C-alpha positions as semicolon CSV with decimal commas, in nm:
position;residue;x (nm);y (nm);z (nm)
1;M;-3,873;-4,151;1,251
2;M;-3,864;-3,814;1,333
3;L;-4,182;-3,599;1,373
4;P;-4,164;-3,290;1,128
5;C;-4,228;-3,001;1,380
6;L;-3,931;-3,173;1,586
7;R;-3,758;-3,191;1,227
8;G;-3,822;-2,807;1,196
9;L;-3,733;-2,752;1,537
10;L;-3,423;-2,870;1,559
11;T;-3,329;-2,730;1,180
12;S;-3,420;-2,394;1,335
13;G;-3,212;-2,413;1,606
14;C;-2,874;-2,505;1,412
15;L;-2,962;-2,211;1,179
16;I;-2,988;-1,960;1,513
17;L;-2,701;-2,135;1,644
18;T;-2,502;-2,072;1,334
19;V;-2,611;-1,713;1,274
20;G;-2,535;-1,632;1,655
21;L;-2,199;-1,806;1,598
22;C;-2,097;-1,618;1,293
23;G;-2,246;-1,304;1,365
24;C;-2,465;-1,090;1,143
25;G;-2,178;-0,859;1,058
26;D;-2,302;-0,550;1,221
27;N;-2,008;-0,494;1,460
28;T;-1,755;-0,523;1,114
29;Q;-1,507;-0,245;1,157
30;I;-1,359;-0,141;0,870
31;P;-0,997;-0,023;0,902
32;N;-0,959;0,364;0,804
33;P;-0,719;0,422;0,545
34;P;-0,385;0,555;0,530
35;S;-0,437;0,938;0,554
36;Y;-0,057;1,015;0,438
37;G;-0,074;1,356;0,606
38;S;-0,216;1,565;0,338
39;A;-0,309;1,524;-0,025
40;E;0,041;1,575;-0,105
41;G;0,173;1,320;0,109
42;K;-0,121;1,078;-0,073
43;D;0,026;1,179;-0,410
44;I;0,371;1,078;-0,302
45;A;0,232;0,756;-0,184
46;V;0,100;0,686;-0,520
47;L;0,444;0,784;-0,691
48;I;0,594;0,510;-0,501
49;E;0,309;0,265;-0,607
50;D;0,379;0,408;-0,949
51;F;0,751;0,319;-0,926
52;N;0,676;-0,002;-0,807
53;E;0,453;-0,100;-1,077
54;H;0,685;0,040;-1,361
55;K;1,050;-0,041;-1,228
56;A;1,076;-0,305;-1,440
57;N;1,008;-0,048;-1,717
58;A;1,321;0,145;-1,791
59;R;1,168;0,443;-2,000
60;R;0,829;0,471;-1,777
61;A;1,068;0,424;-1,441
62;S;1,285;0,681;-1,528
63;E;1,010;0,928;-1,610
64;L;0,906;0,912;-1,231
65;F;1,245;1,108;-1,137
66;V;1,374;1,475;-1,163
67;Q;1,642;1,387;-1,376
68;P;1,673;1,036;-1,637
69;A;1,785;0,770;-1,386
70;R;2,087;0,573;-1,453
71;D;2,127;0,246;-1,361
72;L;1,731;0,146;-1,295
73;K;1,831;-0,229;-1,271
74;K;1,943;-0,211;-0,969
75;Y;1,555;-0,144;-0,843
76;D;1,422;-0,395;-1,018
77;G;1,470;-0,667;-0,771
78;Y;1,277;-0,494;-0,494
79;S;0,936;-0,346;-0,360
80;Y;0,877;-0,016;-0,235
81;D;0,666;0,059;0,069
82;L;0,582;0,392;0,208
83;S;0,632;0,413;0,597
84;G;0,417;0,653;0,733
85;S;0,366;1,011;0,616
86;P;0,587;1,220;0,362
87;T;0,703;1,533;0,533
88;V;0,614;1,788;0,241
89;S;0,755;2,124;0,281
90;G;0,633;2,362;-0,047
91;D;0,786;2,165;-0,316
92;K;1,002;1,955;-0,152
93;A;0,947;1,628;0,043
94;T;1,095;1,379;0,212
95;A;0,935;1,004;0,307
96;T;1,056;0,664;0,476
97;V;1,055;0,349;0,178
98;K;1,055;0,051;0,304
99;V;1,267;-0,204;0,133
100;R;1,177;-0,547;0,015
101;T;1,288;-0,818;-0,212
102;D;1,056;-0,956;-0,433
103;E;1,036;-1,268;-0,248
104;G;0,957;-1,064;0,062
105;T;1,263;-1,064;0,265
106;D;1,315;-0,711;0,440
107;K;1,650;-0,493;0,317
108;G;1,540;-0,219;0,578
109;T;1,410;0,123;0,507
110;V;1,555;0,444;0,327
111;E;1,499;0,829;0,322
112;W;1,376;0,942;-0,049
113;S;1,351;1,273;-0,154
114;F;1,077;1,422;-0,382
115;V;1,044;1,745;-0,561
116;K;0,767;1,861;-0,686
117;V;0,783;1,937;-1,109
118;G;0,468;2,192;-1,245
119;N;0,196;2,031;-1,076
120;K;0,357;1,664;-1,022
121;W;0,597;1,489;-0,774
122;K;0,913;1,332;-0,902
123;I;1,166;1,129;-0,719
124;Q;1,508;1,346;-0,679
125;A;1,677;1,063;-0,475
126;A;1,617;0,702;-0,423
127;P;1,897;0,502;-0,221
128;L;1,877;0,149;-0,164
129;P;2,003;0,003;0,190
């Protein structure tokens, strides 16, 4: 039979060891979010994410292009991620976009171009690899 003070000492020791091994969270490093180079670059990143979200809806996806895009079905089986920061010059921009199948197979990178219409960025050209 274990003495009550010995049991408390053993429990306290286990607790201290557990906290010591797990850490207290003081050294937690939160990664910096991507900067996208500028607020304009962030807007282009959001546009690419919107395209990912709406690529299967022809009407919504078409609204993201400068001119209504033809054959939007070709984009449907892929996902698109901004790679690096867009290059913005006035109301025009380009960005490197990583293309993957929806299952995650890397298909390569391509350069997309964008134009600012009013106060909104739109896709001017979105080639596939």
